N, C-alpha and C positions, 0 to 999 in steps of 0.2 A: 075360457078362450083367451089366449094372448096373441095380439097382433104385433108382428115385427116388421117395421118399415126398413127400407134399405137392406132387404133380406138377402141380396146377392153380393153385398159388399164385404169388406174385410172383417168388420165387426158382426154384421147381421148374419152372415152365413154360419159363423161359429155359434152365435147365440141360438139360432134355430136348432142346430144339432144338440146343444146343451139342454134346451128346453124339452125337445122331443125325447132325449134320453132320460129326462127326469119324469116323463110320463104326462107332460102338460099337453093340452090341446093347443095347437099352434096354427096360425094363419100367416103365411109369409107374403109380404107385399113387395112387389117390384113394379117397375115401369113397363115390363114386358119387352124390353129392347134386346134381350139376349136369352138363350136357353137357360132354364132353371132346373137344377137337380136338387130335389128335396128328400129328406128322410121319409120313410113310409109313414103314412097317416097325417102328414103335414099338408094343409090346404095351401093353395096358391091363389092370390088375388092380384089383378093388375090395377094399379091406381097411381095417380100423381098427387103428391102433397100440395102442389100448387093448384089443384082442381078439387075443391071440396065435394063437388057433385060425384066425382069418381071415388073419392076417399071414403065418403059416408057408407056406401054399401060394404066396403072392405072392412069397416069397423063394426058393422052390425053384429050384435050379440057378444062382443068381446067385453071382458071386464078389466083387461090390462093392455097397455100399449107401450111398446118400445119406440121412441120417437127420435129419428135421426134426420137432420137437415144437412144437405150437401149442395155443392155447385151453386147455381143461381139462387136456390132457396136460402142460402146464407145471406143474401142481400135483398131479396124481394119475395113476395108471395102473400097469401092470405094473412090477415092480422092474427097474431098468435092467439089472442083471446077467442077469436071466431073459430080457429082450427080446434082449440081445446073444447069449445062448446059443442062442435060437431062430434068430437069424440065422446063427450059426456052424454049427448043426446042418443048416441048409438049404444050406450050402456057401459062405457069405459069408466072405471073408478080409480085406477092406479096407472100412473104414467112414469116411465123412466126415460129421461131426456138426456141426450148426449150434448152437453154444453161444451165449454172450453176453458182451460185455465186462463186464457187471455181475457175472459169475461171479468175476471177479478184483477189481473195484473195490468190490463190495458183497457180500462172501462171507457175511455174517451175515444178509442179507435173506431172509425166508421165500420171497419171490418167485423166488429163484434156487436154492433148495435142491435141487430136482429136476434142474435143469440141471447143477449141480455134481456131483450123484450120477451123472449120465450120464458126465461127464468122468472121474470116479474109476473107474467101472465099465469104461470103455474102456481105461484105463491098466492095469487088472488082467485084461483079457479074453484076452490073448494074440493079439488081432487086430491087424492093421496099421491105424492110425487117424490121423486129422487132425481137429483142432478148429478151427472158424471162430468168431471172437468179434466179431461186428459190434456197433455201438452202435445209434443211431437210424437208421431207414430213410427215404429220400426218399418212399417209397410211403405213409408215414403221412399225407402231405398229400393222398392220395386222399379223405380225409374232408372235404376242402374242395370237392369237385366240385359238390355240389348247391347250397351257398350261393353259390359263384362263378357258377354258371350262372343261378340265379334271382334273386340279390340283389346280385351283384358285391361280396360280402363274404368276407373270410377271417377266421375266428374261431379263436383259439388262446390258450393261456396263456403267460405268461413271454415276451412278445414280443421282449425285447431280450437274452435269455439264449441263447447259442449252443452248438451241439454240432457236431462234424465228422460229420454224418450221411452215410449211404452209399447208393449206388445198388444195389438188389437184383440188378440185372444184373451188377454187378461181383462180388457175392458168388457168383453162379452161375458166373461165369468162373473164379474161384479154385477153386470146388468141382470144376469140370470138370478143371482142371489136376491137382488132388489125386487125382481118381479115375482119370485116364488116364496120369499120369506117375509116375515114382519120385521119391524124395527128399523126400517129405512126411510120412513116418512119424514119429509122436510130436511133430509140430509143431503149435503152436497159433498161429494168425494173428489179429492184431487188425485188423479191417477198418473203415476210415473213409473218408470223402470227403477231398478235397484241402485243405479249409479249414473252419474253424468258420463255421457259418451260423445266423443267428437266424430265428425264425418271421417276423419283419418283413422280413428279407432275402429269405426264400423267397417271401413274398407279392409283393414288388417284382419278383423274377425271374419269377414266374408272370404278373404283370400285363404285363411286357414280352413274354413268350412268346406270350400270347394277344392282345397289342396292345389291351388294355382296362384302364382304370383300376379298381383294386380298393381298397376300404376295409378297413383292418385293425382288427378288433374284439378287444380283449384280454379273454379270459375269466378268471374267477377260477379258482383251483385246484379248488374244489368243482364249478363248472360243467363244467370239463374232465373231472373224475372221472366225473360222471354220464354224459357222452358215452362215455367209455371203457368203462364197465360194460356197455354194450350188446354189446361183443364181446371182453371179456377178464375173467378172474377179478379179484376185488377186490384181493387181495395184489399181483397184477401191475400193476394200475392204480395202486396206492399207490406202489410203488417206481419205476414209470415217471415219475410226477409228481415224485417226489423228485429223480430224475436231471435231469428237465427244468428244475426250479426251482432246485436247488442242486447242480449238477454239480461233481465234484472236478476238480482240475487234470489228473489222469490221464484222466478222461473227456472233457476238452476238448483233449487232445493228438492231433495228426494223426499217423497211422501211415503208414509207407511200404511196408507189406507188399503191398498191391495192386500198386503199381508194380514192386516187386522180383519178384513172381511172374509178372505179366502182361507186363512190359516196356513199360508205358505208364502214364501218370498215372491215378489214380482219376477217375471222372466227377464233374464239378461239378453242383450243383443246377440251375444255369441250363441246362446241357445236357440234363439229365433233363426239365426243364419244357418245353423246346422239343420234345423227343421225344414227350411225352404231351399236348401242348397241345390236341389235338382232343377229349380227354376232358372238358375244362373249358369247351368252347364249344358 
């Protein structure tokens, strides 16, 4: 049995499908705040990562865990070692954890302290583990859906500063490999797209995908931060803006880990935009 936390999110929903298609027994965990549509045969469990009493039954009988922390859990919650002990006590022996590239490139940032603590706890847990370290996600541009639909505008900061952002579906595919196959124990994979892409590049690719001209509006850092605070803690917003505005050379470097693990190139943003074009029209 494989337990997938964050099962309704951009990574988790794809991962659940990949695992089910591979014939694995899957239990999808969500907070139960919205309807859940799951592949046939996949169990659903309602639990909160911040509440180990609710999480423990969701983990019972599982031997593998996909662990994703988001929102407030990036800043606060049960001690990582205690959460991992809860998983081990329930039978889990393999954990695939979604960390962040920033855990390596920005180790002194408060926004990454808990992510780093989880990586350290995994290394000390005695469990079989794999860490996935993505940078920016293509799905961050879902924030453009409403202004694209209603105003034909893309609004973003740092329009000409690029990062090798990644398709969440590629992260899910790597996670599936690490959960289903051997050879990934103690490995930490840096997951990026195939090329550096700027917000202005993404707007152009999206315009082509939906066959509609779009106007790019460059936001100030403060305007962007106010938008981010609607769905992420302030320290996370601050370090995200720092990376977007002043990325290091390491953060702009393309990794080959996706291609090496999956045997195919990482997905380009233009491909992602075409796959999701109906959401913007």
